[in-house]
Backbone as CSV, one residue per row, in Angstrom:
resi,resn,N_x,N_y,N_z,CA_x,CA_y,CA_z,C_x,C_y,C_z
1,MET,-17.690,-85.655,32.433,-16.762,-84.923,33.307,-16.742,-83.442,32.937
2,SER,-16.385,-82.642,33.938,-16.225,-81.212,33.691,-15.085,-80.981,32.718
3,THR,-15.202,-79.936,31.932,-14.149,-79.641,30.963,-13.311,-78.431,31.365
4,ILE,-13.584,-77.813,32.517,-12.832,-76.615,32.888,-12.020,-76.777,34.166
5,ASP,-12.301,-77.814,34.963,-11.495,-78.087,36.159,-11.721,-79.548,36.549
6,ASP,-11.135,-79.969,37.657,-11.257,-81.378,38.035,-12.347,-81.620,39.083
7,LEU,-13.248,-80.663,39.247,-14.393,-80.843,40.137,-15.502,-81.596,39.398
8,PRO,-16.473,-82.143,40.123,-17.536,-82.923,39.471,-18.412,-82.058,38.570
9,PRO,-19.106,-82.668,37.603,-20.076,-81.933,36.790,-21.155,-81.303,37.677
10,LEU,-21.736,-80.220,37.213,-22.724,-79.517,38.034,-23.958,-80.366,38.310
11,SER,-24.338,-81.223,37.375,-25.495,-82.090,37.615,-25.243,-82.995,38.818
12,THR,-24.009,-83.459,38.960,-23.638,-84.288,40.113,-23.641,-83.461,41.388
13,VAL,-23.110,-82.245,41.318,-23.079,-81.354,42.491,-24.495,-81.074,42.986
14,ILE,-25.396,-80.782,42.055,-26.781,-80.478,42.422,-27.455,-81.687,43.057
15,GLU,-27.193,-82.859,42.500,-27.789,-84.085,43.054,-27.209,-84.402,44.426
16,ASP,-25.898,-84.285,44.567,-25.245,-84.619,45.837,-25.701,-83.718,46.978
17,HIS,-25.971,-82.433,46.657,-26.322,-81.475,47.700,-27.815,-81.145,47.753
18,GLY,-28.610,-81.828,46.945,-30.058,-81.608,46.971,-30.454,-80.190,46.605
19,LEU,-29.838,-79.649,45.554,-30.038,-78.239,45.208,-31.104,-78.045,44.133
20,ARG,-32.307,-78.425,44.434,-33.397,-78.164,43.503,-33.638,-76.652,43.451
21,ALA,-33.696,-76.094,42.240,-33.862,-74.645,42.094,-35.195,-74.197,42.690
22,ARG,-35.158,-73.051,43.353,-36.350,-72.501,43.989,-36.844,-71.271,43.239
23,LYS,-38.100,-71.309,42.841,-38.693,-70.193,42.107,-38.721,-68.943,42.968
24,SER,-38.926,-69.106,44.282,-39.009,-67.956,45.187,-37.707,-67.172,45.243
25,LEU,-36.596,-67.822,44.881,-35.289,-67.161,44.888,-34.858,-66.759,43.481
26,GLY,-35.747,-66.939,42.508,-35.422,-66.575,41.133,-34.330,-67.441,40.536
27,GLN,-34.250,-68.706,40.971,-33.148,-69.569,40.559,-33.447,-70.339,39.279
28,ASN,-32.508,-70.299,38.353,-32.477,-71.161,37.170,-31.012,-71.485,36.939
29,PHE,-30.621,-72.737,37.145,-29.207,-73.103,37.118,-28.727,-73.395,35.700
30,LEU,-27.570,-72.867,35.378,-26.918,-73.114,34.095,-25.884,-74.207,34.330
31,LEU,-26.114,-75.391,33.747,-25.311,-76.566,34.094,-24.125,-76.821,33.165
32,ASP,-24.139,-76.228,31.993,-23.077,-76.475,31.020,-21.857,-75.625,31.373
33,LEU,-20.802,-76.258,31.867,-19.615,-75.521,32.303,-18.876,-74.867,31.140
34,ASN,-19.037,-75.396,29.938,-18.461,-74.712,28.779,-19.147,-73.367,28.556
35,LEU,-20.473,-73.316,28.805,-21.204,-72.058,28.676,-20.823,-71.082,29.782
36,THR,-20.690,-71.568,31.008,-20.336,-70.655,32.105,-18.934,-70.079,31.896
37,ALA,-18.020,-70.888,31.349,-16.679,-70.374,31.041,-16.747,-69.342,29.918
38,LYS,-17.644,-69.570,28.953,-17.799,-68.604,27.857,-18.329,-67.274,28.383
39,ILE,-19.285,-67.332,29.318,-19.796,-66.103,29.941,-18.678,-65.390,30.687
40,ALA,-17.872,-66.153,31.415,-16.749,-65.557,32.153,-15.796,-64.834,31.201
41,ARG,-15.586,-65.394,30.030,-14.679,-64.754,29.062,-15.235,-63.435,28.533
42,GLN,-16.559,-63.284,28.557,-17.157,-62.024,28.115,-16.804,-60.872,29.051
43,ALA,-16.371,-61.203,30.264,-15.996,-60.166,31.228,-14.622,-59.584,30.933
44,GLY,-13.896,-60.165,29.976,-12.577,-59.656,29.622,-11.472,-60.350,30.392
45,ASP,-10.308,-59.740,30.390,-9.138,-60.303,31.072,-9.317,-60.153,32.575
46,LEU,-9.477,-61.272,33.260,-9.750,-61.251,34.703,-8.491,-61.377,35.545
47,THR,-7.373,-61.643,34.941,-6.140,-61.767,35.725,-5.824,-60.420,36.360
48,GLY,-5.552,-60.448,37.631,-5.282,-59.206,38.341,-6.533,-58.488,38.804
49,CYS,-7.719,-59.097,38.622,-8.985,-58.466,39.018,-9.695,-59.256,40.106
50,ASP,-10.343,-58.528,41.018,-11.328,-59.137,41.898,-12.663,-59.116,41.167
51,VAL,-13.449,-60.170,41.336,-14.745,-60.268,40.669,-15.837,-60.440,41.714
52,LEU,-16.861,-59.621,41.618,-18.040,-59.754,42.467,-19.087,-60.559,41.714
53,GLU,-19.560,-61.634,42.333,-20.609,-62.464,41.738,-21.797,-62.510,42.688
54,ILE,-22.982,-62.294,42.152,-24.212,-62.343,42.937,-24.983,-63.599,42.562
55,GLY,-25.436,-64.349,43.561,-26.247,-65.535,43.306,-25.522,-66.649,42.577
56,PRO,-24.392,-67.129,43.101,-23.625,-68.167,42.405,-24.319,-69.519,42.342
57,GLY,-25.295,-69.780,43.232,-25.964,-71.081,43.239,-24.969,-72.201,43.448
58,PRO,-25.009,-73.249,42.616,-24.062,-74.357,42.784,-22.654,-74.038,42.288
59,GLY,-22.450,-72.850,41.687,-21.085,-72.424,41.388,-20.614,-72.608,39.960
60,GLY,-21.518,-72.730,39.007,-21.097,-72.909,37.621,-20.307,-71.727,37.083
61,LEU,-20.859,-70.511,37.230,-20.141,-69.333,36.763,-18.921,-69.062,37.644
62,THR,-19.032,-69.357,38.925,-17.897,-69.186,39.841,-16.690,-69.966,39.328
63,ARG,-16.928,-71.204,38.963,-15.843,-72.039,38.427,-15.321,-71.488,37.103
64,GLY,-16.225,-70.953,36.284,-15.802,-70.346,35.037,-14.898,-69.148,35.274
65,LEU,-15.272,-68.295,36.225,-14.478,-67.100,36.530,-13.096,-67.475,37.052
66,LEU,-13.052,-68.458,37.929,-11.763,-68.873,38.501,-10.892,-69.575,37.460
67,SER,-11.508,-70.405,36.643,-10.722,-71.112,35.627,-10.206,-70.155,34.553
68,GLU,-10.891,-69.010,34.388,-10.457,-68.009,33.409,-9.448,-67.025,33.997
69,GLY,-9.037,-67.278,35.251,-7.914,-66.521,35.791,-8.227,-65.395,36.745
70,ALA,-9.475,-65.296,37.229,-9.796,-64.241,38.192,-8.849,-64.316,39.387
71,ARG,-8.340,-63.160,39.779,-7.457,-63.123,40.948,-8.195,-63.627,42.188
72,ARG,-9.454,-63.185,42.301,-10.256,-63.526,43.467,-11.721,-63.303,43.128
73,VAL,-12.597,-64.151,43.673,-14.033,-64.014,43.477,-14.709,-63.854,44.837
74,LEU,-15.525,-62.824,44.959,-16.390,-62.665,46.123,-17.799,-63.021,45.673
75,ALA,-18.350,-64.090,46.234,-19.678,-64.572,45.847,-20.660,-64.332,46.992
76,ILE,-21.759,-63.665,46.692,-22.799,-63.419,47.691,-23.990,-64.309,47.361
77,GLU,-24.334,-65.185,48.291,-25.372,-66.202,48.046,-26.396,-66.186,49.187
78,LYS,-27.658,-66.036,48.815,-28.743,-65.983,49.795,-29.185,-67.366,50.253
79,ASP,-29.012,-68.361,49.397,-29.510,-69.711,49.653,-28.454,-70.537,50.392
80,GLY,-28.668,-70.747,51.674,-27.706,-71.476,52.488,-27.455,-72.898,52.032
81,ARG,-28.371,-73.476,51.254,-28.188,-74.842,50.755,-26.978,-74.937,49.825
82,CYS,-26.638,-73.806,49.189,-25.554,-73.815,48.197,-24.166,-73.708,48.822
83,LEU,-24.086,-73.360,50.096,-22.788,-73.075,50.710,-21.837,-74.275,50.705
84,PRO,-22.301,-75.508,50.993,-21.364,-76.646,50.938,-20.764,-76.857,49.551
85,ALA,-21.564,-76.687,48.499,-21.050,-76.843,47.134,-20.011,-75.769,46.831
86,LEU,-20.265,-74.541,47.285,-19.317,-73.447,47.061,-18.044,-73.655,47.879
87,ALA,-18.187,-74.281,49.052,-17.012,-74.565,49.883,-16.072,-75.545,49.174
88,GLU,-16.632,-76.468,48.404,-15.801,-77.408,47.646,-14.981,-76.675,46.580
89,ILE,-15.591,-75.646,45.978,-14.858,-74.848,44.987,-13.744,-74.054,45.676
90,ALA,-14.050,-73.518,46.859,-13.045,-72.748,47.598,-11.847,-73.625,47.950
91,THR,-12.095,-74.902,48.235,-10.999,-75.826,48.533,-10.157,-76.081,47.289
92,ARG,-10.814,-76.162,46.142,-10.106,-76.401,44.883,-9.263,-75.189,44.468
93,TYR,-9.740,-73.986,44.824,-9.031,-72.738,44.488,-8.679,-72.005,45.784
94,PRO,-7.704,-72.511,46.541,-7.410,-71.948,47.860,-7.058,-70.462,47.814
95,GLY,-7.723,-69.700,48.692,-7.445,-68.279,48.810,-8.052,-67.422,47.727
96,GLN,-8.793,-68.030,46.785,-9.313,-67.260,45.654,-10.827,-67.060,45.682
97,LEU,-11.528,-67.734,46.587,-12.984,-67.611,46.643,-13.435,-67.319,48.063
98,GLN,-14.163,-66.210,48.215,-14.809,-65.893,49.487,-16.304,-65.882,49.263
99,VAL,-17.029,-66.571,50.114,-18.485,-66.645,49.989,-19.119,-65.961,51.195
100,ILE,-20.051,-65.048,50.932,-20.815,-64.397,51.995,-22.268,-64.818,51.847
101,GLU,-22.841,-65.336,52.922,-24.254,-65.713,52.898,-25.093,-64.488,53.241
102,GLY,-26.060,-64.179,52.380,-26.932,-63.048,52.656,-27.555,-62.503,51.386
103,ASP,-28.320,-61.438,51.561,-29.030,-60.795,50.468,-28.143,-59.701,49.872
104,ALA,-27.891,-59.781,48.573,-27.010,-58.814,47.909,-27.535,-57.386,48.024
105,LEU,-28.844,-57.227,48.226,-29.408,-55.886,48.363,-29.049,-55.260,49.708
106,ASP,-28.626,-56.083,50.661,-28.334,-55.590,52.018,-26.846,-55.573,52.348
107,ILE,-26.003,-56.066,51.450,-24.571,-56.238,51.757,-23.733,-55.255,50.947
108,ASP,-22.807,-54.572,51.632,-21.836,-53.707,50.962,-20.591,-54.545,50.698
109,PRO,-20.306,-54.865,49.426,-19.189,-55.766,49.139,-17.816,-55.101,49.174
110,LEU,-17.769,-53.774,49.236,-16.511,-53.077,49.014,-15.458,-53.368,50.071
111,ALA,-15.895,-53.694,51.281,-14.938,-54.016,52.338,-14.173,-55.303,52.038
112,HIS,-14.673,-56.094,51.099,-14.086,-57.399,50.807,-13.407,-57.448,49.436
113,LEU,-13.346,-56.320,48.750,-12.824,-56.304,47.388,-11.663,-55.325,47.249
114,THR,-10.723,-55.669,46.371,-9.577,-54.814,46.085,-9.585,-54.470,44.596
115,PRO,-9.525,-53.181,44.245,-9.506,-52.805,42.819,-8.292,-53.382,42.109
116,PRO,-8.376,-53.580,40.790,-9.555,-53.358,39.946,-10.626,-54.418,40.163
117,ILE,-11.894,-53.988,40.006,-13.036,-54.855,40.312,-13.953,-54.957,39.096
118,ARG,-14.358,-56.173,38.791,-15.378,-56.408,37.780,-16.545,-57.146,38.431
119,VAL,-17.717,-56.995,37.865,-18.906,-57.702,38.350,-19.350,-58.669,37.259
120,ALA,-19.587,-59.908,37.626,-20.079,-60.916,36.682,-21.091,-61.787,37.413
121,ALA,-22.272,-61.932,36.828,-23.307,-62.682,37.546,-24.435,-63.130,36.621
122,ASN,-24.949,-64.312,36.917,-26.230,-64.756,36.387,-27.241,-64.302,37.436
123,LEU,-27.725,-63.067,37.291,-28.509,-62.445,38.356,-29.847,-63.142,38.566
124,PRO,-30.239,-63.356,39.811,-31.591,-63.859,40.076,-32.609,-62.915,39.431
125,TYR,-33.589,-63.471,38.747,-34.547,-62.648,38.010,-35.244,-61.616,38.894
126,ASN,-35.469,-61.969,40.166,-36.294,-61.102,41.002,-35.549,-59.886,41.568
127,VAL,-34.227,-59.812,41.449,-33.492,-58.648,41.966,-32.546,-58.042,40.928
128,GLY,-32.510,-58.625,39.733,-31.512,-58.219,38.743,-31.575,-56.750,38.374
129,THR,-32.768,-56.258,38.036,-32.880,-54.873,37.592,-32.562,-53.899,38.713
130,GLU,-33.007,-54.204,39.923,-32.730,-53.308,41.057,-31.231,-53.205,41.323
131,LEU,-30.523,-54.318,41.255,-29.073,-54.282,41.449,-28.397,-53.471,40.341
132,LEU,-28.824,-53.662,39.105,-28.230,-52.920,37.995,-28.410,-51.418,38.194
133,VAL,-29.607,-50.985,38.548,-29.852,-49.554,38.745,-28.957,-49.012,39.861
134,ARG,-28.774,-49.763,40.914,-27.878,-49.331,41.999,-26.453,-49.158,41.491
135,TRP,-25.985,-50.095,40.690,-24.608,-50.024,40.184,-24.436,-48.871,39.196
136,LEU,-25.515,-48.497,38.511,-25.444,-47.421,37.525,-25.619,-46.037,38.139
137,THR,-26.083,-45.970,39.390,-26.390,-44.677,40.004,-25.688,-44.494,41.347
138,PRO,-24.362,-44.688,41.407,-23.648,-44.471,42.670,-23.537,-42.968,42.965
139,PRO,-23.238,-42.602,44.213,-23.088,-41.183,44.542,-21.961,-40.505,43.761
140,LYS,-20.921,-41.259,43.434,-19.787,-40.702,42.706,-19.481,-41.563,41.480
141,TRP,-18.974,-40.923,40.460,-18.565,-41.619,39.231,-17.144,-41.207,38.902
142,PRO,-16.266,-42.129,38.443,-16.494,-43.533,38.102,-16.883,-44.388,39.318
143,PRO,-17.560,-45.519,39.066,-18.008,-46.388,40.143,-16.876,-47.290,40.629
144,PHE,-17.188,-48.168,41.581,-16.172,-49.084,42.117,-15.793,-50.167,41.117
145,TRP,-16.641,-50.383,40.095,-16.430,-51.475,39.140,-15.949,-50.941,37.801
146,GLN,-15.147,-51.746,37.109,-14.706,-51.413,35.755,-15.733,-51.837,34.710
147,SER,-16.342,-53.012,34.936,-17.323,-53.525,33.984,-18.332,-54.409,34.699
148,LEU,-19.496,-54.543,34.064,-20.555,-55.436,34.523,-20.836,-56.426,33.395
149,THR,-20.791,-57.717,33.706,-21.155,-58.753,32.741,-22.282,-59.542,33.379
150,LEU,-23.504,-59.298,32.917,-24.690,-59.742,33.649,-25.678,-60.458,32.739
151,MET,-26.238,-61.530,33.262,-27.268,-62.251,32.531,-28.641,-61.813,33.015
152,PHE,-29.516,-61.509,32.057,-30.888,-61.092,32.342,-31.844,-61.861,31.438
153,GLN,-33.130,-61.719,31.732,-34.120,-62.112,30.741,-33.842,-61.283,29.479
154,ARG,-34.071,-61.879,28.327,-33.779,-61.196,27.067,-34.470,-59.830,26.983
155,GLU,-35.692,-59.771,27.478,-36.459,-58.522,27.428,-35.748,-57.406,28.185
156,VAL,-35.191,-57.728,29.356,-34.467,-56.726,30.147,-33.183,-56.323,29.433
157,ALA,-32.467,-57.308,28.887,-31.231,-57.009,28.159,-31.497,-56.044,27.003
158,GLU,-32.600,-56.254,26.293,-32.928,-55.380,25.161,-33.302,-53.981,25.623
159,ARG,-33.858,-53.867,26.818,-34.159,-52.533,27.365,-32.876,-51.770,27.689
160,ILE,-31.823,-52.468,28.068,-30.566,-51.818,28.429,-29.873,-51.209,27.211
161,VAL,-29.966,-51.877,26.059,-29.260,-51.423,24.854,-30.185,-50.739,23.850
162,ALA,-31.435,-50.477,24.233,-32.432,-49.944,23.310,-32.072,-48.550,22.794
163,VAL,-32.579,-48.222,21.612,-32.337,-46.922,20.980,-33.659,-46.153,20.907
164,PRO,-33.584,-44.813,20.770,-34.811,-44.009,20.677,-35.721,-44.494,19.552
165,GLY,-37.017,-44.420,19.815,-37.994,-44.838,18.822,-38.437,-46.277,18.951
166,SER,-37.726,-47.072,19.752,-38.102,-48.474,19.936,-38.964,-48.626,21.186
167,LYS,-39.758,-49.697,21.215,-40.633,-49.929,22.366,-39.843,-50.214,23.641
168,ALA,-38.649,-50.770,23.489,-37.838,-51.126,24.652,-37.121,-49.918,25.263
169,TYR,-37.074,-48.817,24.520,-36.332,-47.630,24.956,-37.013,-46.980,26.154
170,GLY,-36.217,-46.707,27.193,-36.780,-46.105,28.395,-35.695,-45.742,29.391
171,ARG,-36.097,-45.637,30.633,-35.196,-45.165,31.689,-33.956,-46.042,31.813
172,LEU,-34.125,-47.364,31.696,-32.986,-48.262,31.877,-31.932,-48.035,30.791
173,ALA,-32.357,-47.835,29.567,-31.416,-47.563,28.480,-30.643,-46.280,28.736
174,LEU,-31.343,-45.248,29.184,-30.702,-43.959,29.416,-29.726,-44.016,30.579
175,LEU,-30.116,-44.674,31.671,-29.208,-44.817,32.811,-27.940,-45.564,32.411
176,ALA,-28.115,-46.627,31.629,-26.965,-47.450,31.246,-26.072,-46.739,30.239
177,GLN,-26.682,-46.110,29.256,-25.898,-45.565,28.149,-25.328,-44.177,28.429
178,TRP,-25.784,-43.522,29.481,-25.251,-42.201,29.822,-23.788,-42.293,30.264
179,ARG,-23.481,-43.336,31.037,-22.135,-43.424,31.611,-21.434,-44.738,31.285
180,CYS,-21.999,-45.521,30.363,-21.404,-46.818,30.020,-21.504,-47.065,28.516
181,GLU,-20.662,-47.966,28.049,-20.867,-48.599,26.755,-21.547,-49.932,27.045
182,ALA,-22.693,-50.163,26.434,-23.478,-51.362,26.733,-23.771,-52.143,25.458
183,ARG,-23.593,-53.468,25.520,-23.915,-54.303,24.360,-24.292,-55.705,24.819
184,ILE,-25.137,-56.342,24.055,-25.479,-57.749,24.297,-24.389,-58.599,23.669
185,VAL,-23.792,-59.501,24.445,-22.660,-60.297,23.961,-22.978,-61.772,23.800
186,MET,-24.106,-62.232,24.356,-24.479,-63.645,24.251,-25.978,-63.792,24.414
187,GLY,-26.536,-64.767,23.718,-27.923,-65.142,23.944,-27.984,-66.588,24.413
188,LEU,-28.942,-66.898,25.273,-29.093,-68.268,25.771,-30.558,-68.672,25.709
189,PRO,-30.845,-69.854,25.149,-32.225,-70.322,25.069,-32.691,-70.876,26.417
190,PRO,-33.997,-70.988,26.612,-34.513,-71.511,27.886,-33.949,-72.885,28.250
191,GLU,-33.746,-73.747,27.239,-33.318,-75.118,27.521,-31.882,-75.214,28.033
192,ALA,-31.161,-74.112,28.048,-29.807,-74.120,28.612,-29.845,-74.185,30.139
193,PHE,-31.035,-73.941,30.718,-31.163,-73.837,32.171,-31.954,-75.001,32.758
194,THR,-31.722,-75.209,34.047,-32.513,-76.171,34.820,-33.031,-75.474,36.077
195,PRO,-34.358,-75.368,36.257,-35.393,-75.695,35.270,-35.398,-74.661,34.148
196,ALA,-35.955,-75.026,33.005,-36.005,-74.111,31.870,-37.016,-72.999,32.150
197,PRO,-36.594,-71.729,32.096,-37.561,-70.635,32.268,-38.451,-70.523,31.042
198,LYS,-39.458,-69.681,31.115,-40.377,-69.511,29.995,-39.844,-68.524,28.954
199,VAL,-38.737,-67.858,29.280,-38.205,-66.821,28.395,-36.740,-67.089,28.077
200,SER,-36.264,-66.485,26.984,-34.846,-66.556,26.644,-34.062,-65.583,27.523
201,SER,-32.757,-65.793,27.583,-31.882,-64.936,28.384,-30.795,-64.343,27.492
202,ALA,-30.121,-63.340,28.005,-29.020,-62.727,27.274,-28.021,-62.154,28.262
203,VAL,-26.762,-62.131,27.845,-25.692,-61.563,28.662,-25.361,-60.178,28.118
204,VAL,-25.359,-59.195,29.019,-25.031,-57.819,28.660,-23.692,-57.458,29.288
205,HIS,-22.835,-56.821,28.505,-21.547,-56.339,29.027,-21.572,-54.816,29.012
206,LEU,-21.361,-54.222,30.187,-21.334,-52.768,30.319,-19.951,-52.348,30.810
207,THR,-19.333,-51.431,30.093,-18.026,-50.903,30.477,-18.203,-49.477,30.978
208,ALA,-17.729,-49.210,32.189,-17.863,-47.875,32.774,-16.974,-46.882,32.036
209,LEU,-17.553,-45.750,31.645,-16.787,-44.673,31.028,-16.157,-43.803,32.126
210,PRO,-15.043,-43.142,31.844,-14.423,-42.284,32.859,-15.349,-41.151,33.296
211,ALA,-16.170,-40.668,32.366,-17.110,-39.584,32.652,-18.346,-39.783,31.791
212,PRO,-19.483,-39.180,32.166,-20.695,-39.319,31.353,-20.493,-38.825,29.924
213,LYS,-21.276,-39.355,29.008,-21.170,-38.959,27.600,-21.565,-37.497,27.397
214,PHE,-22.536,-37.020,28.202,-23.000,-35.632,28.090,-23.169,-35.063,29.498
215,GLU,-22.916,-33.781,29.622,-22.988,-33.137,30.934,-24.440,-33.064,31.418
216,ALA,-24.652,-33.425,32.671,-25.967,-33.309,33.310,-25.817,-33.650,34.781
217,ASP,-26.658,-33.058,35.608,-26.704,-33.423,37.014,-27.467,-34.747,37.123
218,ALA,-26.859,-35.724,37.795,-27.430,-37.077,37.830,-28.833,-37.088,38.428
219,GLU,-29.038,-36.375,39.520,-30.352,-36.375,40.177,-31.408,-35.726,39.292
220,VAL,-31.056,-34.610,38.665,-32.020,-33.926,37.798,-32.346,-34.792,36.586
221,LEU,-31.320,-35.372,35.974,-31.541,-36.235,34.812,-32.444,-37.413,35.167
222,ASN,-32.165,-38.050,36.284,-32.965,-39.202,36.695,-34.416,-38.796,36.926
223,ARG,-34.618,-37.621,37.528,-35.980,-37.144,37.803,-36.727,-36.840,36.504
224,VAL,-36.054,-36.171,35.575,-36.679,-35.829,34.295,-37.038,-37.091,33.516
225,VAL,-36.101,-38.023,33.448,-36.326,-39.250,32.688,-37.445,-40.082,33.303
226,ALA,-37.429,-40.205,34.639,-38.467,-40.992,35.307,-39.847,-40.399,35.056
227,MET,-39.954,-39.075,35.148,-41.248,-38.434,34.944,-41.694,-38.549,33.489
228,ALA,-40.761,-38.401,32.562,-41.104,-38.474,31.141,-41.620,-39.852,30.754
229,PHE,-40.963,-40.911,31.252,-41.353,-42.266,30.855,-42.473,-42.834,31.719
230,ASN,-42.767,-42.181,32.826,-43.890,-42.627,33.648,-45.208,-42.439,32.894
231,GLN,-45.218,-41.463,31.981,-46.391,-41.233,31.128,-45.914,-41.132,29.682
232,ARG,-45.305,-42.209,29.211,-44.591,-42.178,27.945,-45.486,-41.920,26.735
233,ARG,-46.781,-42.138,26.852,-47.674,-41.897,25.725,-48.086,-40.434,25.603
234,LYS,-47.817,-39.659,26.648,-48.183,-38.248,26.621,-47.089,-37.409,25.984
235,MET,-47.470,-36.248,25.433,-46.480,-35.283,24.975,-45.684,-34.804,26.176
236,LEU,-44.444,-34.449,25.930,-43.562,-34.065,27.039,-44.082,-32.860,27.811
237,ARG,-44.717,-31.930,27.136,-45.214,-30.755,27.863,-46.269,-31.144,28.899
238,SER,-46.968,-32.260,28.653,-47.946,-32.762,29.625,-47.291,-33.678,30.647
239,ALA,-46.445,-34.591,30.168,-45.807,-35.557,31.065,-44.905,-34.864,32.091
240,LEU,-44.312,-33.730,31.686,-43.340,-33.049,32.549,-43.896,-31.799,33.220
241,LYS,-45.209,-31.612,33.204,-45.756,-30.377,33.764,-45.459,-30.244,35.261
242,GLY,-45.189,-31.370,35.911,-44.821,-31.308,37.326,-43.451,-30.698,37.563
243,MET,-42.671,-30.501,36.498,-41.351,-29.881,36.638,-41.450,-28.363,36.779
244,GLY,-42.619,-27.801,36.486,-42.782,-26.357,36.608,-43.641,-25.804,35.485
245,ALA,-44.209,-24.628,35.721,-45.112,-24.018,34.748,-44.405,-23.617,33.463
246,ASP,-43.081,-23.430,33.548,-42.326,-22.985,32.365,-41.656,-24.143,31.627
247,ILE,-42.190,-25.366,31.759,-41.527,-26.533,31.176,-41.449,-26.421,29.648
248,GLU,-42.435,-25.796,29.009,-42.350,-25.655,27.551,-41.157,-24.799,27.156
249,ASP,-40.913,-23.737,27.912,-39.761,-22.879,27.634,-38.464,-23.654,27.790
250,ARG,-38.402,-24.491,28.799,-37.181,-25.255,29.059,-36.985,-26.357,28.011
251,LEU,-38.078,-26.948,27.554,-37.981,-27.914,26.460,-37.446,-27.229,25.204
252,ASN,-37.990,-26.061,24.905,-37.521,-25.328,23.729,-36.055,-24.921,23.874
253,ALA,-35.669,-24.557,25.082,-34.274,-24.176,25.328,-33.329,-25.349,25.103
254,ALA,-33.831,-26.566,25.339,-33.023,-27.765,25.137,-33.088,-28.264,23.694
255,GLY,-33.850,-27.564,22.856,-33.967,-27.979,21.461,-34.924,-29.135,21.249
256,ILE,-35.875,-29.315,22.167,-36.838,-30.424,22.089,-38.236,-29.847,21.865
257,LYS,-38.956,-30.387,20.898,-40.329,-29.943,20.673,-41.203,-30.377,21.851
258,PRO,-41.980,-29.484,22.435,-42.852,-29.853,23.562,-43.868,-30.935,23.211
259,THR,-44.118,-31.136,21.895,-45.087,-32.151,21.474,-44.453,-33.538,21.294
260,GLU,-43.145,-33.619,21.457,-42.476,-34.929,21.365,-42.895,-35.814,22.532
261,ARG,-42.737,-37.129,22.354,-42.949,-38.086,23.435,-41.596,-38.635,23.879
262,ALA,-41.553,-39.152,25.091,-40.274,-39.537,25.703,-39.469,-40.494,24.832
263,GLU,-40.136,-41.452,24.206,-39.406,-42.472,23.451,-38.758,-41.920,22.181
264,GLN,-39.089,-40.665,21.827,-38.498,-40.039,20.640,-37.262,-39.199,20.979
265,VAL,-36.978,-39.028,22.255,-35.930,-38.102,22.702,-34.642,-38.861,22.973
266,SER,-33.543,-38.386,22.404,-32.251,-39.058,22.558,-31.627,-38.780,23.912
267,LEU,-30.617,-39.552,24.248,-29.858,-39.341,25.477,-29.285,-37.924,25.526
268,GLU,-28.689,-37.483,24.419,-28.094,-36.139,24.383,-29.152,-35.070,24.649
269,GLU,-30.349,-35.253,24.088,-31.423,-34.281,24.293,-31.925,-34.307,25.734
270,PHE,-32.031,-35.489,26.336,-32.456,-35.558,27.735,-31.436,-34.859,28.643
271,CYS,-30.151,-35.003,28.323,-29.121,-34.329,29.120,-29.226,-32.814,28.954
272,ALA,-29.505,-32.354,27.738,-29.705,-30.924,27.500,-30.913,-30.420,28.286
273,LEU,-31.970,-31.234,28.335,-33.157,-30.856,29.090,-32.846,-30.796,30.593
274,ALA,-32.082,-31.757,31.084,-31.714,-31.740,32.502,-30.921,-30.475,32.835
275,ARG,-30.056,-30.043,31.937,-29.304,-28.793,32.160,-30.253,-27.584,32.147
276,ALA,-31.227,-27.615,31.217,-32.181,-26.505,31.141,-33.058,-26.435,32.385
277,VAL,-33.470,-27.593,32.895,-34.308,-27.634,34.098,-33.513,-27.164,35.317
278,ALA,-32.229,-27.506,35.364,-31.405,-27.138,36.516,-30.988,-25.667,36.492
279,ALA,-31.084,-25.029,35.314,-30.674,-23.629,35.193,-31.605,-22.723,35.981
280,PRO,-31.110,-21.609,36.516,-31.953,-20.670,37.267,-33.100,-20.134,36.417
């Protein structure tokens, strides 16, 4: 029996509704409701919060979020096969679960959410990084969300929290750490999922800061970082030559040696470089 509510175990739900996971949708179902409740707790105090969930599948994390006290959950699900199972959860938690069928990349959830808002999701592998980048790069900051609690492949999670000098350090780390506090809060082995993926997974918790850690224009910073890491093995004076003929002068103005490589440059230094590039 389930240990978090009086609904059937997820294995029964999947069998009853014929919900075999589809690789084309990036699906790997987490069946242990104790684990899904533990993930929900990593999102913090959910009472008084609306929660956006992407790709709920048969609803394991959805049930965890609701049982942990979420005021309301908005779940966006692309797989129409999952809707009857999610409808059963909505009946169990009247007025607390809204399900929208569709692609999360095409849907604006804000019309259906009331602040404060948190995001919690076992993201489908095939869209996880794209959704994260969108949430980290809104037109205005602070964003609509207070925190993101997201499950990724372990490799992606390590890229989000990576430090300078490591192989995982790159654009994703800089985007996340410029305006958020980011940390890995849970690890999950492949056998926790059905079907078991070939890689381990990890849950990352990101808390939005009121303002960026260092001053920089978001568009300029993103352009500099993307260009620097696009040719990460090259010295910055070569990798960034498309920024202008005077890029060495601007690197020096930012306190960065032109012979450095992107993976050696800290967030603070990249922000200084973005300011130098934006200067007249």
